[in-house]
N, C-alpha and C positions, 0 to 999 in steps of 0.2 A: 174643790179646786184640788189642781195635783200641785203634788211637793217640784219642790221648787230646791235642787241639786244646783253644786257649783261645785269647780274642780277646778284642782292646781297643778301645772306641770312641774315635776321635781327636775326636772332637763335646765334648769336655768343657768344660761353660761355667759358670763359677761362676757361687756364688747373689749376685741380691743382698746387698749390705753391706743390713742391717736397719739400718734408723731410726728411733727412738723416734716417735713419736707427738705431732707435736704436742702443745701442750695446749690443753683447751676453753676459748672465754672464760666467763668467769663475770660472772653480775645480782651478784653480792656490791663493794660498797661503796656511791660516791655516782655520782646521775646526775642531769643540767641538763635544763631542759624547755627548749621554746625560747620559753615564754613567762618562764621566770626560776624558772617550782618545782623543786623537787627532789624525788627518789628517795635513800632510801638502804637500800640492803638488807644485811643484815645474816645471818652464817653461820647465826643461835640460829634463822633464821625470822622475823624479826621487818621490818618494812618503817614506815622513818618517811616522810612523804609531808607535802612544804614548798609547801603553795599560798597562794596571795594573801591566802587568807583565814583559818586556819589550819594548823596541823598536827597530821598524825592519825598515830598509831601504832596500825599492822593487823601479820596474820600472810600472810605471802604461800606459797605450795610448789610448787615448779617441777615439774608434773604431765608435763612427757616434753620433749625438744628443742626445743620453739618452741611451747610454752603453758606461762603462769603463772596462778596464779590468788590474788587476794588476799582475804583477812574482812576485811570491815571490824571494828571492835570493836564499833565503837556501829551496833548495830542488824543485824550477823551477818553482810547483805550479801557473797555469794560473786560475782564479777567477774575471769572467763575472760581473760586476753587473747593472744593471740599474740607472736612475739616473732623477731628475725632479727636478729643477728650484721650490720655491714656489714664490721666493725672488731672488734678488740678492746675497743678504748676507745668506738665509735656502735650503739647499736641502737635498731633502730623498731618504738616497742610497737603492734600496730591493735586496736584495740578494737572489739567487736560493732556497737556504734551510732557511733561517729565514721569522720574522715580517722586514718591509721597520723603515728604520732607520731617523730619523731627525737626519740632521747637522746647527748648526749655523757658521757662518765666528765669527772667531776671531781677533776684533780691534787691 
């Protein structure tokens, strides 16, 4: 019978440690607009929009990682807004018909 040879590699590299993924920022919470208005996104899909002339309670849904849809309770209009987090406490909303708006989280 032939000789059995066993070879071992000396180039073993340990696996990189698995790090837990960073938690993703969330819209849930209160956000202030530059004009002094406020959005309060609740976990149940309700958004309270405090504007200079009124306070509105509407429904919202995050459609994907960068699109938010708000359905107004008065009239039923749906608005799609692009959003991007600059930090966990700063988000930019981009409306289809206007310039981007930066919001900051109310702490």
